[in-house]
C-alpha positions in Angstrom: -132.3 30.6 30.5 -129.9 31.6 27.8 -132.8 32.2 25.4 -134.5 34.7 27.9 -131.2 36.6 28.2 -130.9 36.9 24.4 -134.5 38.2 24.1 -133.9 40.7 26.9 -130.7 42.0 25.4 -132.3 42.3 22.0 -135.3 44.2 23.4 -133.0 46.7 25.2 -130.8 47.1 22.1 -133.8 47.7 19.8 -135.5 50.1 22.1 -132.3 52.1 22.4 -132.1 52.4 18.6 -135.8 53.4 18.4 -135.4 56.1 21.0 -132.2 57.4 19.5 -133.9 58.3 16.2 -134.9 61.9 15.7 -137.3 63.5 13.3 -135.0 64.7 10.5 -137.7 67.0 9.0 -137.1 70.5 10.2 -139.5 73.4 9.5 -137.9 75.7 7.0 -139.2 79.2 6.8 -140.7 80.3 3.5 -139.2 83.0 1.3 -141.9 85.4 2.4 -141.3 84.6 6.1 -137.6 85.3 5.7 -138.3 88.5 3.9 -140.8 89.6 6.6 -138.3 88.8 9.4 -135.6 90.9 7.7 -138.1 93.8 7.2 -139.2 93.6 10.8 -135.6 93.6 12.1 -135.0 96.7 10.0 -138.2 98.3 11.3 -137.2 97.7 14.9 -133.7 99.1 14.3 -134.8 102.2 12.4 -138.3 103.1 13.5 -138.3 102.2 17.2 -134.9 103.8 17.6 -132.3 103.6 20.3 -133.1 106.6 22.4 -134.1 106.0 26.0 -137.3 108.0 26.4 -138.5 109.2 29.8 -142.0 110.5 30.3 -142.2 114.0 31.7 -145.1 116.0 33.3 -145.5 118.1 30.2 -148.5 117.8 27.9 -148.6 118.8 24.3 -151.5 119.7 22.2 -151.5 117.7 18.9 -154.1 117.7 16.0 -155.6 114.5 17.6 -155.7 115.9 21.1 -153.6 116.1 24.2 -150.5 113.9 24.3 -147.9 113.2 27.1 -144.4 114.3 26.4 -141.1 112.5 26.8 -137.4 113.5 26.7 -134.5 111.5 25.4 -132.3 110.6 28.4 -129.7 108.4 26.7 -129.3 105.7 24.1 -129.9 102.0 24.2 -126.8 99.9 23.5 -128.9 97.4 21.6 -132.5 97.1 20.4 -133.3 93.6 18.9 -136.3 91.7 17.7 -136.6 88.2 19.4 -139.1 85.4 19.8 -140.9 86.4 16.7 -143.5 84.7 14.6 -144.5 85.6 11.0 -148.1 84.8 10.0 -148.9 85.1 6.3 -152.5 85.2 5.1 -152.7 85.9 1.4 -151.5 89.5 0.8 -151.4 90.4 4.5 -148.8 89.4 7.0 -148.4 90.0 10.8 -145.1 89.6 12.6 -145.4 89.4 16.4 -142.4 89.3 18.7 -140.5 90.9 21.6 -138.2 93.9 21.3 -135.3 93.5 23.7 -133.7 96.8 25.0 -130.3 96.7 26.7 -128.4 99.8 28.0 -127.5 102.0 30.9 -129.3 104.8 32.5 -127.6 108.3 32.7 -126.6 107.3 36.2 -124.8 104.2 34.9 -127.3 101.6 36.1 -127.8 98.6 33.7 -131.2 98.5 32.2 -132.7 95.5 30.4 -136.3 96.0 29.2 -138.6 94.3 26.7 -141.9 95.0 25.0 -144.2 93.1 22.7 -144.4 94.3 19.1 -146.8 93.7 16.3 -145.9 94.7 12.7 -148.4 94.4 9.9 -147.4 94.2 6.2 -149.3 94.2 2.9 -148.1 92.6 -0.3 -148.2 95.1 -3.2 -146.8 94.3 -6.7 -145.2 91.2 -5.3 -143.3 93.0 -2.4 -144.1 93.2 1.3 -144.7 96.8 2.3 -145.0 98.1 5.9 -148.6 98.9 6.9 -148.6 99.5 10.6 -146.6 98.8 13.8 -147.4 98.8 17.5 -145.1 98.6 20.5 -146.7 97.3 23.7 -150.4 96.5 24.2 -151.9 96.7 20.7 -155.5 96.3 21.6 -155.8 92.7 20.4 -154.3 93.3 16.9 
């Protein structure tokens, strides 16, 4: 009886030790991925902007055809890139993620919005250079 008790205690103790172990290897982003994320955050902050745009009924004629118009109705308090993934394929890279918008409408109502974003880079002379960006549905890019 004592022998069974010792075996049972040992089995429980060893299984607790085995389950308590974690995988100590963590995925570390490469230098290119870190650079791409920094460039993408800069793109979101400077190119997407912080103005709250509202579509109007006006239509403008542009060199490529008719385009709907919008007016700035305020500023977003924050515009951030989140949930992103950097995919590097040779001298081309694609960063996909979500842009999170937080702010208040001109009437004071809190607004939280988000949109998908795709940003494409090309490596030229050893540096990543912006190639294209798309906010929203990018047609399967």
